[in-house]
N, CA, C and O of each residue as an XYZ file, in Angstrom:
920
protein
N     -62.239     36.411     86.904
C     -62.978     36.722     85.884
C     -64.376     37.029     86.742
O     -65.334     37.787     86.589
N     -64.042     36.197     87.567
C     -66.001     36.824     88.501
C     -66.261     38.236     88.730
O     -67.388     38.731     88.697
N     -65.000     38.980     89.004
C     -65.168     40.331     89.089
C     -66.010     41.083     88.062
O     -66.252     42.271     88.278
N     -66.550     40.394     86.791
C     -66.709     40.815     85.741
C     -68.088     40.215     85.055
O     -68.522     40.379     83.915
N     -68.619     39.458     86.169
C     -69.891     38.659     86.305
C     -70.924     39.798     86.437
O     -71.962     39.446     85.876
N     -71.013     40.889     86.910
C     -71.825     42.114     87.049
C     -72.048     42.544     85.713
O     -73.112     43.078     85.403
N     -71.067     42.342     84.843
C     -71.436     43.242     83.613
C     -72.206     42.222     82.541
O     -72.514     42.564     81.399
N     -72.415     41.135     83.018
C     -73.389     40.263     81.373
C     -74.510     41.073     81.297
O     -74.839     41.288     80.130
N     -75.481     41.799     82.457
C     -76.447     42.486     82.596
C     -76.277     43.370     81.045
O     -77.016     43.114     80.095
N     -75.384     44.237     80.994
C     -75.165     45.217     80.019
C     -74.951     44.484     78.537
O     -75.400     44.909     77.472
N     -74.189     43.329     78.721
C     -74.216     42.478     77.489
C     -75.358     41.962     77.134
O     -75.568     41.802     75.932
N     -76.331     41.593     78.084
C     -77.897     41.111     77.599
C     -78.603     42.324     77.096
O     -79.185     42.383     76.012
N     -78.490     43.434     78.101
C     -79.351     44.829     77.132
C     -78.784     45.060     75.830
O     -79.626     45.090     74.932
N     -77.328     45.269     75.403
C     -77.282     45.449     74.170
C     -76.747     44.348     73.342
O     -75.752     44.603     72.665
N     -77.397     42.837     73.280
C     -76.987     41.700     72.846
C     -77.226     42.126     71.281
O     -76.685     41.417     70.434
N     -77.887     43.075     70.920
C     -78.458     43.407     69.427
C     -77.021     44.064     68.664
O     -76.702     43.872     67.491
N     -76.205     44.953     69.763
C     -75.195     45.034     69.155
C     -73.716     44.260     69.179
O     -72.785     44.283     68.373
N     -73.892     43.583     70.416
C     -72.895     42.912     70.766
C     -72.893     41.217     69.708
O     -71.900     40.503     69.562
N     -73.935     41.017     69.268
C     -74.228     39.960     68.343
C     -73.584     39.972     66.919
O     -72.782     39.275     66.298
N     -74.649     41.597     66.605
C     -73.986     42.214     65.344
C     -72.451     42.123     65.276
O     -71.898     41.845     64.212
N     -71.831     42.333     66.291
C     -70.298     43.087     66.186
C     -69.815     41.616     66.174
O     -68.625     41.512     66.469
N     -70.525     40.327     65.874
C     -69.711     39.029     66.421
C     -69.857     39.129     64.993
O     -68.807     39.503     64.470
N     -71.203     38.833     63.828
C     -71.347     38.412     62.760
C     -70.090     39.662     62.088
O     -68.979     39.339     61.670
N     -70.451     40.610     62.119
C     -69.502     41.464     61.298
C     -67.859     41.118     61.609
O     -67.126     41.411     60.664
N     -67.322     40.659     62.548
C     -66.178     40.290     62.985
C     -65.557     38.952     62.178
O     -64.405     38.839     61.761
N     -66.816     37.820     62.057
C     -66.742     37.162     61.134
C     -66.542     37.313     59.883
O     -65.526     36.913     59.316
N     -67.649     38.008     59.230
C     -67.597     38.120     57.836
C     -66.042     38.996     57.284
O     -65.369     38.606     56.329
N     -65.737     40.128     58.068
C     -64.484     40.382     57.814
C     -63.729     40.104     57.757
O     -62.871     40.714     57.119
N     -63.451     38.742     58.513
C     -61.983     37.874     58.426
C     -61.989     37.122     57.103
O     -61.043     36.965     56.330
N     -63.420     36.625     56.980
C     -63.700     35.705     55.838
C     -63.237     36.650     54.424
O     -62.937     36.057     53.388
N     -63.217     37.910     54.486
C     -63.158     38.584     53.357
C     -61.324     38.851     53.128
O     -60.698     39.241     52.143
N     -60.881     38.453     54.476
C     -59.316     38.460     54.661
C     -58.827     37.190     54.398
O     -57.754     37.226     53.795
N     -59.206     36.185     54.619
C     -58.888     35.158     54.128
C     -59.032     34.196     52.685
O     -58.394     33.177     52.418
N     -60.050     34.853     51.890
C     -60.686     34.132     51.153
C     -59.430     34.531     49.786
O     -58.992     33.657     49.038
N     -59.001     36.093     49.699
C     -58.070     36.333     48.579
C     -56.615     35.812     48.573
O     -55.772     35.875     47.678
N     -56.549     35.298     49.771
C     -55.252     34.434     49.781
C     -55.575     33.104     48.652
O     -55.095     32.685     47.598
N     -56.487     32.814     49.415
C     -57.247     31.195     48.479
C     -57.149     31.975     46.926
O     -56.516     31.387     46.048
N     -57.618     32.953     46.698
C     -58.170     33.189     45.281
C     -56.741     33.466     44.616
O     -56.652     32.999     43.480
N     -55.296     34.309     45.219
C     -54.452     34.652     44.995
C     -53.894     33.430     43.957
O     -53.525     33.488     42.785
N     -54.005     32.237     44.964
C     -53.395     31.061     44.336
C     -53.998     30.310     43.575
O     -53.333     29.570     42.851
N     -55.374     30.285     43.521
C     -55.933     30.194     42.371
C     -55.229     30.565     41.047
O     -54.724     29.879     40.158
N     -55.404     32.171     41.270
C     -55.252     33.131     40.248
C     -53.659     32.860     39.707
O     -53.457     33.132     38.524
N     -52.585     32.370     40.463
C     -51.348     32.168     39.954
C     -51.378     30.700     39.026
O     -50.851     30.460     37.939
N     -52.030     30.027     39.722
C     -51.969     28.825     39.012
C     -52.664     28.739     37.735
O     -52.360     27.882     36.906
N     -53.634     29.640     37.536
C     -54.670     29.561     36.102
C     -53.348     30.381     35.243
O     -52.996     29.903     34.165
N     -52.603     31.717     35.824
C     -51.988     32.358     34.954
C     -50.896     31.324     34.869
O     -50.838     31.349     33.640
N     -50.437     30.877     35.037
C     -49.210     29.799     34.957
C     -49.602     28.728     33.940
O     -48.799     28.335     33.095
N     -51.164     28.146     34.059
C     -51.648     27.577     32.871
C     -51.880     28.057     31.805
O     -51.657     27.384     30.799
N     -52.323     29.174     31.717
C     -52.348     30.248     30.439
C     -51.082     30.566     29.631
O     -50.949     30.698     28.414
N     -49.888     30.682     30.960
C     -48.946     30.976     30.022
C     -48.078     29.981     29.045
O     -47.486     30.159     27.980
N     -48.303     28.726     30.000
C     -48.092     27.251     29.283
C     -48.767     27.150     28.029
O     -48.193     26.851     26.982
N     -50.008     27.403     28.134
C     -50.913     27.245     26.753
C     -50.489     28.369     26.009
O     -50.859     28.346     24.835
N     -49.738     29.463     26.398
C     -49.620     30.342     25.241
C     -48.378     30.081     24.687
O     -48.225     30.268     23.480
N     -47.492     29.691     25.355
C     -45.957     29.281     24.587
C     -46.485     28.146     23.708
O     -46.280     28.131     22.494
N     -47.060     27.347     24.251
C     -47.582     25.430     23.474
C     -47.960     26.238     21.751
O     -47.392     25.943     20.699
N     -49.063     27.280     21.932
C     -49.384     27.734     20.879
C     -48.798     28.389     19.708
O     -49.428     28.426     18.650
N     -47.423     29.002     19.848
C     -46.250     29.694     19.588
C     -46.630     29.438     18.084
O     -46.745     28.327     17.567
N     -46.802     30.635     17.482
C     -46.822     30.925     15.845
C     -48.076     30.202     15.221
O     -48.180     29.808     14.059
N     -49.087     30.103     16.321
C     -50.606     29.870     15.857
C     -51.615     30.798     15.859
O     -51.433     31.563     16.805
N     -52.683     31.105     15.176
C     -53.893     32.021     15.659
C     -54.349     31.787     16.815
O     -54.660     32.767     17.493
N     -54.506     30.556     17.328
C     -54.839     30.997     18.928
C     -53.866     31.755     20.079
O     -54.081     31.800     21.290
N     -53.057     32.171     19.552
C     -51.889     32.143     20.639
C     -52.949     33.833     21.046
O     -53.408     34.138     22.147
N     -53.026     34.386     20.135
C     -53.582     35.914     20.645
C     -55.252     35.183     21.466
O     -55.219     35.361     22.684
N     -55.940     34.804     21.215
C     -56.546     34.551     21.575
C     -56.606     33.975     23.355
O     -57.597     34.098     24.075
N     -55.354     33.384     23.748
C     -55.132     33.117     25.312
C     -54.178     33.761     25.857
O     -53.724     33.568     26.985
N     -53.716     34.832     24.796
C     -53.120     36.109     25.554
C     -54.440     36.914     26.191
O     -54.466     37.193     27.390
N     -55.426     37.229     25.373
C     -56.249     37.758     25.657
C     -57.173     37.181     27.076
O     -57.537     37.901     28.005
N     -57.399     35.843     26.957
C     -57.932     35.450     27.622
C     -57.184     35.472     29.070
O     -57.722     35.457     30.177
N     -55.976     35.509     28.796
C     -54.771     35.653     30.134
C     -55.152     37.239     30.703
O     -55.734     37.415     31.774
N     -54.905     37.875     30.184
C     -55.319     39.305     30.508
C     -56.419     39.533     31.132
O     -56.457     40.352     32.050
N     -57.541     38.811     30.713
C     -58.882     39.165     31.072
C     -59.197     38.459     32.611
O     -59.802     38.963     33.557
N     -58.457     36.886     32.489
C     -58.342     36.484     33.716
C     -57.519     37.353     34.789
O     -58.312     37.568     35.706
N     -56.569     37.810     35.013
C     -55.607     38.918     35.682
C     -56.640     39.936     36.062
O     -56.699     40.273     37.245
N     -57.538     40.512     35.102
C     -58.253     41.587     35.609
C     -59.167     41.441     36.539
O     -59.398     42.207     37.475
N     -59.893     40.058     36.171
C     -60.940     39.538     37.104
C     -60.583     39.229     38.387
O     -61.330     39.419     39.347
N     -59.168     38.629     38.481
C     -59.069     38.119     39.763
C     -58.272     39.379     40.432
O     -57.701     39.072     41.479
N     -58.152     40.494     40.098
C     -57.454     41.822     40.365
C     -58.570     42.757     40.919
O     -58.379     43.634     41.760
N     -59.694     42.469     40.367
C     -61.073     43.347     41.030
C     -61.341     42.460     41.813
O     -61.113     43.075     42.855
N     -61.706     41.305     42.185
C     -62.160     40.376     43.154
C     -61.211     40.730     44.259
O     -61.831     41.077     45.263
N     -59.867     40.756     44.407
C     -58.931     40.892     45.138
C     -59.472     42.257     46.089
O     -59.920     42.354     47.232
N     -59.146     43.357     44.862
C     -59.699     44.514     45.456
C     -61.438     44.504     46.057
O     -61.916     45.135     46.999
N     -61.737     44.072     45.632
C     -63.338     44.262     45.884
C     -63.397     43.590     47.522
O     -64.063     44.186     48.368
N     -62.714     42.425     47.851
C     -62.805     41.576     48.954
C     -62.116     42.576     50.310
O     -62.396     42.705     51.502
N     -61.134     43.137     49.424
C     -60.625     44.368     50.747
C     -61.329     45.013     51.217
O     -61.614     45.075     52.413
N     -61.934     45.906     49.917
C     -62.827     46.735     50.325
C     -64.071     46.325     51.346
O     -64.489     46.969     52.309
N     -64.519     45.084     50.841
C     -65.267     44.650     51.853
C     -65.126     44.426     53.365
O     -65.901     44.673     54.289
N     -63.852     43.861     53.333
C     -63.174     44.023     54.632
C     -62.928     44.876     55.511
O     -62.639     44.765     56.703
N     -63.093     45.946     54.688
C     -62.729     47.088     55.571
C     -64.285     47.806     56.061
O     -64.479     48.430     57.104
N     -65.333     47.498     54.937
C     -66.734     47.797     55.382
C     -67.148     46.947     56.627
O     -67.959     47.328     57.471
N     -66.539     45.833     56.637
C     -67.285     45.142     57.553
C     -66.544     45.454     58.963
O     -67.189     45.375     60.008
N     -65.154     45.816     58.963
C     -64.360     46.163     59.968
C     -65.155     47.675     60.697
O     -65.685     47.814     61.799
N     -64.999     48.479     59.775
C     -66.024     49.607     59.881
C     -67.404     49.277     60.986
O     -67.614     50.020     61.944
N     -67.988     48.467     60.786
C     -69.612     47.954     60.794
C     -69.175     47.682     62.434
O     -69.704     48.253     63.388
N     -67.930     46.530     62.527
C     -67.722     45.685     63.630
C     -67.416     46.910     64.631
O     -68.047     46.868     65.687
N     -66.625     47.886     64.467
C     -66.254     49.106     65.564
C     -67.448     49.618     66.128
O     -67.717     49.667     67.328
N     -68.295     50.076     64.973
C     -69.381     50.970     64.968
C     -70.617     49.926     66.180
O     -71.397     50.350     67.033
N     -70.372     48.774     65.829
C     -71.458     47.958     66.675
C     -70.948     48.006     68.328
O     -71.640     48.529     69.201
N     -69.669     47.392     68.578
C     -68.905     46.864     69.876
C     -68.365     48.338     70.334
O     -68.421     48.368     71.564
N     -68.032     49.159     69.990
C     -67.243     50.479     70.217
C     -68.533     51.164     71.014
O     -68.484     51.452     72.210
N     -69.892     51.419     70.022
C     -70.612     52.123     70.492
C     -71.347     51.505     71.852
O     -71.842     52.240     72.706
N     -71.347     50.119     71.932
C     -72.084     49.352     72.612
C     -71.207     49.781     74.434
O     -71.631     50.076     75.552
N     -69.599     49.540     73.688
C     -69.095     49.912     75.030
C     -69.323     51.872     75.750
O     -69.099     52.147     76.929
N     -69.604     52.510     75.110
C     -69.988     53.435     75.024
C     -71.205     53.692     76.258
O     -71.236     54.263     77.348
N     -72.136     52.946     75.433
C     -73.545     52.851     76.510
C     -73.419     52.317     77.878
O     -73.995     52.686     78.901
N     -72.301     51.101     77.648
C     -72.263     50.768     78.976
C     -71.753     51.475     80.218
O     -72.163     51.372     81.374
N     -70.416     52.482     79.547
C     -69.813     53.509     80.532
C     -71.144     54.318     80.582
O     -71.593     54.391     81.725
N     -71.484     54.605     80.144
C     -72.745     55.661     80.668
C     -73.722     54.923     81.614
O     -74.376     55.643     82.369
N     -73.885     53.758     81.671
C     -75.056     53.275     82.013
C     -74.270     52.832     83.682
O     -74.773     52.820     84.805
N     -72.947     52.525     83.241
C     -72.015     52.224     84.671
C     -71.784     53.602     85.541
O     -71.713     53.615     86.769
N     -71.689     54.633     84.784
C     -71.317     55.899     85.493
C     -72.799     56.171     86.382
O     -72.905     56.341     87.597
N     -73.625     56.156     85.593
C     -75.208     56.729     86.202
C     -75.431     55.527     87.354
O     -76.358     55.787     88.121
N     -74.852     54.461     87.565
C     -75.131     53.289     88.616
C     -74.258     53.731     89.636
O     -74.594     53.400     90.773
N     -73.112     54.466     89.506
C     -72.182     54.506     90.640
C     -72.770     55.987     91.310
O     -72.548     56.436     92.434
N     -73.482     56.488     90.358
C     -73.537     58.214     90.765
C     -74.952     57.692     91.672
O     -75.207     58.137     92.792
N     -75.420     57.127     91.276
C     -76.827     56.629     92.104
C     -76.572     56.053     93.250
O     -77.235     56.240     94.271
N     -75.319     55.106     93.127
C     -75.002     54.521     94.689
C     -74.514     55.504     95.563
O     -75.104     55.488     96.643
N     -73.477     56.508     95.445
C     -73.069     57.540     95.722
C     -74.136     58.145     96.494
O     -73.932     58.316     97.696
N     -75.268     58.503     95.977
C     -76.618     59.325     96.796
C     -77.315     58.394     97.419
O     -78.388     58.827     97.838
N     -77.095     57.174     97.660
C     -77.602     56.251     98.474
C     -76.804     56.148     99.972
O     -77.250     55.807    101.068
N     -75.431     56.585     99.565
C     -74.361     56.184    100.812
C     -74.836     57.418    101.968
O     -75.487     58.447    101.785
N     -74.271     56.897    103.117
C     -74.397     57.910    104.086
C     -73.470     58.633    104.489
O     -72.496     57.886    104.394
N     -73.094     59.648    104.901
C     -71.870     60.526    106.024
C     -71.111     59.790    106.413
O     -69.970     60.253    106.398
N     -71.223     58.436    106.915
C     -69.899     57.686    107.453
C     -69.005     57.135    106.180
O     -67.782     57.216    106.068
N     -69.710     56.696    105.481
C     -69.049     56.549    104.188
C     -67.744     57.452    103.350
O     -66.696     57.130    102.791
N     -68.553     58.889    103.653
C     -67.632     59.846    102.628
C     -66.386     60.206    103.752
O     -65.233     60.388    103.361
N     -66.851     60.302    105.502
C     -65.727     60.532    105.955
C     -64.586     59.353    105.764
O     -63.404     59.695    105.739
N     -64.936     58.007    105.633
C     -63.703     56.921    105.509
C     -62.920     57.103    104.151
O     -61.770     56.690    104.005
N     -63.725     57.834    103.047
C     -63.119     57.721    101.834
C     -62.918     59.206    101.105
O     -63.678     60.172    101.176
N     -61.794     59.102    100.458
C     -61.571     60.597    100.349
C     -62.126     60.544     99.322
O     -62.434     59.489     98.767
N     -62.405     61.956     98.783
C     -63.442     62.804     97.576
C     -62.415     62.105     96.058
O     -62.907     61.574     95.062
N     -60.791     62.357     96.358
C     -60.418     62.046     94.554
C     -60.331     60.536     94.697
O     -59.973     60.052     93.623
N     -60.510     59.711     95.538
C     -60.740     57.892     95.207
C     -61.990     58.005     94.334
O     -62.086     57.550     93.195
N     -62.978     58.698     95.038
C     -64.058     58.346     95.104
C     -64.851     59.074     93.598
O     -66.022     58.882     93.268
N     -63.732     60.013     92.783
C     -63.965     60.708     91.525
C     -63.361     59.859     91.032
O     -63.899     59.693     89.937
N     -62.125     58.819     91.185
C     -61.157     58.398     90.187
C     -61.846     57.055     89.835
O     -61.623     56.459     88.781
N     -62.794     56.574     90.903
C     -63.453     54.942     90.438
C     -64.754     55.782     89.334
O     -64.511     55.624     88.138
N     -65.709     56.400     89.569
C     -66.232     56.988     88.664
C     -66.064     57.513     86.996
O     -66.871     57.668     86.080
N     -64.327     57.722     87.156
C     -63.979     58.451     86.016
C     -62.782     56.979     85.511
O     -62.817     56.326     84.468
N     -62.107     56.882     86.339
C     -61.026     56.316     85.533
C     -61.221     54.744     85.697
O     -60.781     53.929     84.887
N     -61.818     54.476     86.657
C     -62.046     52.748     86.691
C     -63.099     52.468     85.975
O     -63.139     51.296     85.601
N     -64.116     53.251     85.599
C     -65.267     53.016     84.502
C     -64.534     52.818     83.390
O     -64.794     51.848     82.679
N     -63.581     53.632     83.083
C     -62.990     53.993     81.357
C     -62.255     52.596     81.366
O     -62.278     51.925     80.334
N     -61.689     52.191     82.340
C     -61.215     50.820     82.363
C     -61.911     49.488     81.943
O     -61.469     48.589     81.228
N     -63.299     49.612     82.668
C     -64.116     48.868     82.393
C     -64.989     48.933     80.928
O     -65.488     47.996     80.305
N     -64.987     50.389     80.609
C     -65.292     50.304     78.729
C     -64.132     49.509     77.924
O     -64.203     48.599     77.098
N     -63.291     50.044     78.357
C     -62.048     49.487     77.671
C     -62.029     47.794     77.471
O     -61.753     47.275     76.389
N     -62.330     47.111     78.554
C     -62.624     45.472     78.594
C     -63.746     45.484     77.290
O     -63.521     45.167     76.121
N     -65.117     45.993     77.943
C     -66.237     45.594     77.017
C     -66.665     46.093     75.913
O     -67.816     46.002     75.487
N     -65.375     46.868     75.194
C     -65.237     47.624     73.998
C     -64.239     46.871     73.390
O     -64.456     45.745     72.942
N     -62.867     47.575     73.335
C     -61.912     47.135     72.356
C     -61.277     45.720     72.907
O     -60.826     44.891     72.117
N     -61.279     45.589     73.817
C     -60.453     44.388     74.427
C     -61.835     42.829     73.938
O     -61.525     41.661     73.706
N     -62.851     43.256     73.933
C     -63.572     42.144     73.400
C     -63.710     42.279     72.000
O     -64.409     41.424     71.457
N     -63.198     43.166     71.281
C     -63.384     43.479     69.880
C     -62.157     42.540     69.485
O     -62.282     41.468     68.892
N     -61.268     42.955     69.792
C     -59.711     42.509     69.437
C     -60.023     40.898     69.627
O     -59.899     40.147     68.660
N     -60.462     40.372     71.001
C     -60.435     38.942     71.372
C     -61.101     38.174     70.478
O     -60.663     37.154     69.947
N     -62.468     38.816     70.268
C     -63.380     37.816     69.265
C     -62.630     37.833     67.730
O     -62.485     36.838     67.021
N     -62.287     38.922     67.472
C     -61.487     39.314     65.944
C     -60.261     38.042     66.134
O     -60.196     37.136     65.302
N     -59.595     38.087     66.977
C     -58.169     37.058     66.671
C     -58.951     35.670     67.197
O     -58.269     34.802     66.652
N     -59.916     35.026     67.891
C     -60.595     33.833     67.937
C     -61.128     33.639     66.539
O     -61.350     32.492     66.151
N     -61.310     34.490     65.894
C     -62.515     33.846     64.772
C     -61.190     33.884     63.533
O     -61.100     32.914     62.781
N     -60.166     35.095     63.386
C     -59.082     34.788     62.811
C     -58.462     33.543     62.817
O     -58.306     32.840     61.819
N     -57.966     33.166     64.406
C     -57.287     32.232     64.455
C     -57.930     30.448     63.871
O     -57.418     29.414     63.442
N     -58.958     30.826     64.114
C     -60.137     29.502     63.522
C     -60.153     29.395     61.981
O     -60.217     28.379     61.289
N     -60.079     30.672     61.619
C     -60.369     30.513     60.019
C     -58.994     30.377     59.255
O     -58.900     29.807     58.168
N     -58.167     30.829     59.780
C     -56.310     30.514     59.121
C     -55.927     29.258     59.232
O     -55.138     28.653     58.506
N     -56.677     28.761     60.438
C     -56.053     27.228     61.213
C     -56.534     26.390     59.848
O     -55.788     25.762     59.096
N     -58.050     26.557     59.725
C     -58.606     25.789     58.641
C     -58.287     26.209     57.517
O     -58.548     25.375     56.650
N     -57.652     27.513     56.972
C     -56.955     27.503     55.674
C     -55.528     26.371     55.549
O     -55.348     25.485     54.714
N     -54.691     26.769     56.648
C     -53.453     26.391     56.571
C     -53.815     24.803     56.314
O     -53.340     24.259     55.317
N     -54.539     24.167     57.088
C     -54.641     22.741     56.780
C     -55.387     22.119     55.717
O     -55.401     20.890     55.661
N     -55.921     22.710     54.990
C     -56.969     22.998     53.785
C     -55.689     22.788     52.524
O     -55.769     22.107     51.501
N     -54.299     23.789     53.106
C     -53.091     23.907     51.831
C     -52.475     22.631     52.296
O     -52.091     21.856     51.421
N     -52.329     22.312     53.509
C     -50.825     21.438     53.957
C     -50.971     20.906     55.178
O     -50.518     21.601     56.087
N     -51.328     20.168     55.396
C     -51.801     19.710     57.011
C     -50.322     19.504     58.029
O     -50.104     19.631     59.234
N     -49.525     19.142     56.892
C     -48.370     18.612     57.933
C     -47.155     20.099     58.413
O     -46.493     20.412     59.403
N     -47.429     20.687     56.952
C     -46.924     22.058     57.368
C     -47.740     22.708     58.225
O     -46.969     23.270     59.003
N     -48.771     22.941     58.515
C     -49.301     23.556     59.463
C     -49.353     23.051     60.924
O     -49.408     23.867     61.844
N     -49.335     21.727     61.150
C     -48.775     21.368     62.229
C     -47.660     21.386     62.972
O     -47.575     21.479     64.196
N     -46.468     21.254     61.852
C     -45.255     22.002     62.400
C     -45.426     23.375     62.976
O     -45.012     23.615     64.111
N     -46.186     24.547     62.037
C     -46.093     25.660     62.578
C     -46.785     26.213     63.487
O     -46.893     27.380     63.863
N     -47.235     25.268     63.795
C     -48.397     25.353     65.222
C     -47.819     24.683     66.402
O     -48.452     24.587     67.454
N     -46.627     24.219     66.246
C     -45.864     23.657     67.315
C     -45.760     24.283     68.616
O     -46.213     23.866     69.682
N     -44.840     25.760     68.295
C     -44.615     26.780     68.976
C     -45.666     27.333     69.941
O     -45.256     28.013     70.881
N     -47.056     27.100     69.801
C     -48.506     27.734     69.975
C     -48.446     27.679     71.346
O     -48.500     28.772     71.910
N     -48.312     26.321     72.296
C     -48.735     26.578     73.828
C     -47.275     27.385     74.514
O     -47.481     28.071     75.515
N     -45.849     27.303     73.990
C     -45.045     28.120     74.527
C     -45.513     29.664     74.811
O     -45.453     30.322     75.849
N     -46.160     30.111     73.086
C     -46.626     31.542     72.916
C     -47.733     31.814     73.820
O     -47.815     32.943     74.306
N     -48.595     30.926     74.107
C     -49.593     30.787     74.862
C     -49.208     31.408     76.278
O     -49.764     32.337     76.863
N     -48.007     30.580     76.711
C     -47.773     30.568     78.262
C     -47.115     31.955     78.311
O     -47.073     32.685     79.300
N     -46.554     32.234     76.967
C     -45.436     33.963     77.322
C     -46.696     34.979     77.439
O     -46.645     35.795     78.359
N     -47.672     34.991     76.693
C     -48.808     35.421     76.777
C     -49.180     35.971     77.822
O     -49.144     37.155     78.155
N     -49.634     34.847     78.468
C     -50.359     34.743     79.996
C     -49.477     35.488     80.852
O     -49.865     36.329     81.662
N     -48.077     35.102     80.620
C     -47.175     35.482     81.780
C     -47.425     37.152     81.603
O     -47.738     37.814     82.593
N     -47.294     37.663     80.528
C     -46.893     39.152     80.157
C     -48.230     39.800     80.639
O     -48.072     40.747     81.410
N     -49.289     39.525     80.383
C     -50.697     39.370     80.583
C     -50.935     39.976     82.346
O     -51.528     40.970     82.765
N     -50.206     38.912     83.043
C     -50.756     38.711     84.578
C     -49.685     40.104     84.973
O     -50.045     40.846     85.887
N     -48.282     40.410     84.177
C     -47.275     41.553     84.422
C     -48.296     42.927     84.301
O     -48.556     43.767     85.163
N     -48.745     42.822     82.955
C     -49.384     44.246     82.725
C     -50.559     44.141     83.593
O     -51.036     45.253     83.819
N     -51.138     43.251     84.111
C     -52.638     43.714     84.709
C     -52.126     44.200     86.385
O     -52.809     45.067     86.929
N     -51.054     43.676     87.066
C     -50.235     44.152     87.954
C     -50.034     45.729     87.921
O     -50.354     46.625     88.704
N     -49.377     45.705     86.703
C     -48.879     47.162     86.916
C     -50.152     47.941     86.586
O     -50.212     49.147     86.823
N     -51.091     47.320     86.084
C     -52.179     48.275     85.938
C     -53.159     48.837     86.970
O     -53.801     49.884     87.058
N     -53.021     47.701     87.737
C     -53.789     48.134     89.494
C     -52.825     48.899     89.799
O     -53.255     49.986     90.187
N     -51.335     48.807     89.802
C     -50.787     49.806     90.530
C     -51.213     51.640     89.907
O     -51.526     52.722     90.406
N     -51.008     51.151     88.790
C     -51.312     52.730     87.949
C     -52.778     53.229     88.425
O     -53.049     54.428     88.369
N     -53.687     52.305     88.882
C     -55.281     52.949     89.046
C     -54.862     53.149     90.682
O     -55.475     54.075     91.215
N     -53.993     52.482     91.481
C     -54.111     53.124     92.905
C     -53.257     54.404     93.191
O     -53.429     55.112     94.183
N     -52.337     54.623     92.242
C     -51.759     55.970     92.196
C     -52.539     57.185     91.468
O     -52.304     58.371     91.700
N     -53.289     56.813     90.755
C     -54.363     57.618     90.006
C     -55.392     58.162     91.053
O     -55.976     59.230     90.873
N     -55.557     57.483     92.002
C     -56.368     57.670     93.246
C     -55.925     58.395     93.945
O     -56.592     59.337     94.372
N     -54.578     58.182     94.311
C     -53.872     59.171     94.988
C     -53.803     60.308     94.730
O     -54.335     61.110     95.497
N     -53.110     60.768     93.536
C     -53.445     61.631     92.571
C     -54.263     62.671     92.667
O     -53.958     63.820     92.988
N     -55.577     62.141     92.312
C     -56.907     62.679     92.631
C     -57.400     63.129     93.716
O     -58.311     63.949     93.828
N     -56.616     62.431     94.806
C     -57.114     63.105     96.115
C     -56.221     64.151     96.341
O     -56.667     65.107     96.976
N     -55.038     64.192     95.959
C     -54.116     65.065     96.427
C     -54.505     66.175     95.454
O     -54.562     67.259     96.034
N     -54.797     66.240     94.122
C     -55.302     67.195     93.736
C     -56.756     68.074     94.212
O     -57.078     69.251     94.052
N     -57.337     67.090     94.764
C     -59.012     67.713     95.079
C     -58.945     68.187     96.169
O     -59.776     69.030     96.507
N     -57.656     67.665     97.264
C     -57.443     68.488     98.595
C     -56.544     69.776     98.588
O     -56.506     70.733     99.360
N     -55.840     69.477     97.464
C     -54.917     71.040     97.460
C     -55.953     71.948     96.790
O     -56.234     72.980     97.399
N     -56.482     71.740     95.773
C     -57.664     72.619     95.260
C     -58.428     73.263     96.198
O     -58.395     74.492     96.255
N     -59.367     72.377     97.221
C     -59.996     72.641     98.226
C     -59.421     73.748     99.225
O     -60.044     74.717     99.658
N     -58.197     73.422     99.476
C     -57.437     74.324    100.741
C     -57.047     75.183    100.045
O     -56.471     75.995    100.768
N     -57.018     75.565     98.786
C     -56.353     77.009     98.389
C     -57.842     77.704     98.285
O     -57.963     78.858     98.698
N     -59.021     76.979     97.712
C     -59.952     77.883     97.817
C     -60.857     77.940     99.050
O     -61.893     78.581     99.226
N     -60.259     77.182     99.783
C     -60.880     77.811    101.487
C     -60.108     78.493    102.038
O     -60.596     79.142    102.963
N     -58.652     78.681    101.781
C     -58.091     79.883    102.342
C     -58.285     81.269    101.898
O     -58.189     82.283    102.590
N     -58.656     81.147    100.273
C     -58.942     82.548     99.862
C     -60.406     82.656    100.299
O     -60.941     83.739    100.060
N     -61.273     81.544    101.008
C     -62.890     82.043    101.297
C     -62.440     82.723    102.760
O     -63.225     83.580    103.168
N     -61.447     82.488    103.475
C     -61.228     82.787    104.781
C     -60.155     84.881    104.410
O     -59.909     85.846    105.134
N     -59.965     84.624    103.292
C     -59.254     86.188    103.632
C     -60.340     86.966    102.852
O     -60.289     88.195    102.784
């Protein structure tokens, strides 16, 4: 990860977007966890009301219990729908902060690369092809944007959700939660293995894109030069 250390200055520059995104991620996941707890309490309450309704069979209070049951179901339904709506709102805010931050960083990086190109001498351009240089300012910077935007956003989202889900699981049944989490080390290793394979393939794709950009640039330049001679 040391190659990514130079990006820390951009995170500091856009720290308001970054910190706001973390807050929105946390709130969004809270609204995703609470409906499950709320549904459990709603089912318990409905079961208790049904038992009371059957117990007062033939009494005047039975209709009151029935009305209370309908009222509770409606209240819990509205709460679940409201939480789902709030989760969607905060997910939208999360994307608007972190993804917008990644676009700003992409813009700054392209300006830095372009400014660096302006400072380099002719020897550098003689040693490197134009297509490769163009690929670095387009495709490579785009890959960096994917890291500082969607990759970080989904990583934070997954980490926060992981913590909240484990907390919710242990609050319900610690023993069952422990059994469910036992395969986690194996899954972690598999994810790490697949990630390394994907990273290797991604580097190969970037190299091929540089070669392709160089080929297209040289072909286009050659055709233009031939037409100019004619």
